[in-house]
N, C-alpha and C positions, 0 to 999 in steps of 0.2 A: 675423505671428508664429506663427500656428497651423500654418503649413506646415512649420516646422522640426521639431517632434516627429514628425510623420508621415513626413517624409523620413528622419529619423534611424532610426525604427522599421523602415522598409523596408530601409535599409542594414544594420541588425542582422540582419534576417531573411535577407537575401542572404548575409551573412557566415556565419551559422549553417548555412545550407544548403550552402555551400561546404565548411565544416569537416566536416560529416557526409559529404559525398561523398568528400573526401580520406581521412577515417578509414576509410570503408567500402572504398575501393580498397586501403588498406594492410592491413586486418584481415580483411575478410569477402568479398572479391570472388568467391570460388567459390560463395558461398551465394546470390547474387542470382538465379541461374537457377532456384533452388528455394526461393523466398521463403516459400512456404506449406508446405514440407515440412521434415522433420528433416534436419540436415546429416549428410553421410557422414563417417566418421573420416578418410578420405583427402582431404577437401575443405579441411582447414586444416592448418597446421603443428603445431598443438598436439594432444595426445591428447584424444579425447572419448569419452564413453560410447557403447557400441554402440547403433545406432538402435533395435533392438528393446527395449532397456531403457527408452527414453523413449516409445515408441509406446503404452504402457499408460497414459500420463498425458497425454491430448490437451488442447490448449487452453493458454492462458496463465494459469496459476494465480496468484492473489493471496492473500497472507496478511497479515491485520491482527492484530498481536500486542499484547496489553495492557501490555507492559513487564515488567521484572523476571523474564524467563523464566529457567528453570533452566539454568545453564551448567556444572554440576559433577556432578550425579547422573545421572538417567535422560535428561535433556535431551529430553523428548518433543517439544517444540515445534521445537527446532532439528533434531531427527532428521526430523521431518515436512518441514521446509523442504528439507533435503538430499535427501529422497526425491523431491520434486517437481523438484529440480534435476538428477536423474539418478544420485544416489549419490555415494560418496566420490571417484570419478574426476572429478567435476564441477569446473569452475572457478568459484569463489565470489568475488564482489567485495563488500566491506564498505564501505559509504558512511557516513563518520563526520562529515559536514558539519554535522549538528545539534548536535554536542557541543562544549562549551567545553574539554573535556579529551579530545580525540580519541585521543591516543596511549595513555592509560590504558584507554579503552574498547576500542580495537583490541586491546590486549594480552589482554584477557579473552576476546574473541571468537576471536582466533587460537588461544588455548589450547583453547577449547571445540571449534572445528572440527577442530583437530588431533587431539583426543581421539576425535572421531567418524571419524577416518581420512582426512580431507580433506588432500590433498597440495598442492593449488593454491588457496590462499586469499590474496587480496591486499587491502590497504587502499586505498581511494580517498579521500584526505584533502583534499577541496576546501575552500579557505578564502576563495575570492572568486569573483565572477562570471567574471573573466578565466580562472581555472583551470577553471571549469565549461564554458567555451567552447573549451578547448584541444583540439587533435586527439588528443593522447596520452590525455586523459581519455575522449574519445569512443571511442577504440579499446578501452580497458579495458571499457567498457560493452558494446560490440558483440561482444567476445570472451567475455563471461560466459555461464555456464549458469544462474547465480542471482545476484540482486542483493539485498543485505540492508541496509536503512537503519536505523541505530541510533537510540537515543533521544537526548534533549537538549532542544532548543527548536525547535519546528516553524517558528517565525518566522525563526530563524537559518538553518534548512535552506532555506526558500523564498527568503530573501534571496540565497542562492547559486545555487539551482537554477531558480527561476521564469524561464521563457522562454529557458533556456540550451540550448546544443547537447547537453549531457549529458541534460537532461530529454527532449529530442526523441529522443535515441538510446535512452533507456529505453522510450519508447513504440514506437519502431521495432523494438527487440529483442523486445518482447512480440508485436507484430503479425506479424512475419515468422518468428520462430523459437520462439514460445511460451515465452520465458524467464520463469522464476518470479521474481516480485518480492515481497519481504516488507518490512514496516516494523514496528518495535516502538516503543511509546510515542510520541514525537514523530514517528517515521517512519510509524507507523500513522495518526496524525491527518492527515499530509500526503498520504495516498492519495486523500482526498476532493477534489471540486471546490470545495465550500464547506467550507473547513478550519476546524475548531474550534481557534482559535489561543490561547485562554486564557479567563480569567474565573473568578470565585470559584464555589464550590459551595454554594449556599444550601440550606436545609432544604426549601423549596417553590419551584416554578418562578416566576421573575420576568422581567419584560420587560427585554431588553438585558443580562442578566447574562452571557450567553455571547458572547465576542468571536470573530467570524468573519472569515476572510480567504481569499484565493485559494490553493487547493492545487494538487497535481500532476495532478488530474483523471484518475487511474487507476481510481478507483471513483466514478464521477460521480453515481450515484443515492443516495449515502449521506453522512451526516455521522458521522465516527468519533471516539469518545472512548475514552480508555484509562485504566488504573489505576481501572477503573470502580467496582466494589464497594468496593475498599479505600479510595478517597478520596471515596466517597459522592457520585457525580456524576450520579445519576439526575435530580435536579431541573435541573441545568445542561443536560443533554442534552434534557430536555423543553422547556426554554426555547428551545434552538436549533431544535428541531423546530416549535415554535409559530411561529417566525419564518419557517421554510421547510418548511411542511407537506407539500410535494410530495416532500421528501427523506426517506429512511429513516434514523432514528437508530440507530447501532450502538455499543453500549457493551461493551468487551472487558475482562474481568478480567485481573489480573496472572498471568503464567505460563500464559496461555491464548491461543489463536489462532483466529480465524475464517478458515477455508480456503474460498476461493471458486473453484470449478471450473466447467467447462462443464456446466450443468444440475443442479448440486448445491452445497450448502454443508455444512461440517462444523465441529464445535467440537472442538479438540484441546487437551490440557493439563490443568490442575488446577482451573479455575474455570468460569465461565459467560459466555455472550454474550447481551446483552439487546437486543432489536430494538424500536424505537418507530415505529409506523406512524400518522402523523397525517393521512393523505390524506382521511379521511372525518371529521375532527375539527372541532368548533367551538371557538373560543377567544375570549378577551377581549383579545387582543393589540392589536387596532386601536384600541381606546378606552383602553387602559391607559397610564399614564405610566411613563417609565423607572424601573425599580426596584420597580414595583408588582407584587404577586403576581398570577399568571394563573389564570384558570379554563380548564380543558381538558376538553372533553366529547367522548367517543367516541374517545379515544386508545387504540389497541390496543398491548398490551405482550406480547411473546413472550420468555420466558426459556429459553434452550437450554443444557443442561448439557454438560460435556465428554463426548465419545463420541457425541453426537447427530449424525446425518447425515440431511439432508433432500434427497431427489432428486425431480426434477420429472417425469421421464418413464421409461417402460420398466417392467420387472418389479420394479425396486427403488424405484419411486415411494413415498415415505413421507410426503408432505405432505397432511394431512387437516384441520387446524384452520382455522376461518374466517379468511380474510385472510392466513394464513401462506404459502400458495402465491404470492400476489401479492408478498409481501415477499421471498421467495426469488428470484422472477423479477427484481425490481429489482436485486438483488445480482449474479445470474449474467449479467445483460445486459452486464456489463463484460467478460466473457470470451467 
């Protein structure tokens, strides 16, 4: 009996690999010879930003957005996302799979990106694993300059994406072309390997109050929580870090983004990003009962306000506080 699931998994893996190969041949065949370089405008049928416009933004930038980002006024977070995608000429794919009302959400983002001058913005409204394994969906991902995952329910998002051909295409697009990937609210939570899937927000940290599940593994060294200050989720994130002290807790406020680049992080928007580093922490989690309050000793907390940029190397190195450099290294390792 045990052989059936393994054989079935191998069959699924072969099928996804085949779908990726077919989609790549149809959409991005000219780029494979330059997998590590930026594509030339003549390499594809679609119009792309000039190579020089993207060369100033090396690496595969990730953006974890705390939800409820401004989509009407200055739109600082969305402007920053568009900047890392290459500007208004970029092709933006909005992935609405986390939402129970995807068309309503898509309408708001379509208006926002259109107001920012984007001419090529499409919705990828995946509703099932079958759709997430389709060659057409993979082609959309591989043709994108930027991928934006909306809010909703991160468990709904992973039910569609986990282990799918689209998820593999997202990783491939990042690795080969440096495509910018952003997630807001549920989409931000899904960036983690150990995804914060839910749980109430107690006043003080408690054992097992944070519900964790498998995420997309795009930001593997962190556990991301969103709507952080607005919904008072500090104790919830502390509880998650107590359970996984080797991972960095990242709490992102609303209308705020943590931008993770090669060798640097930056906070953009209206709020703050809170980093919880428990790697040298002692806690009572091993002897505590479920629901019991936790003692956490030696937990480092860094609160970074909007406009703060922390670089690791070179003349712009700005990391000085004890433990903060190590925290930044954990995050930038993903790019």
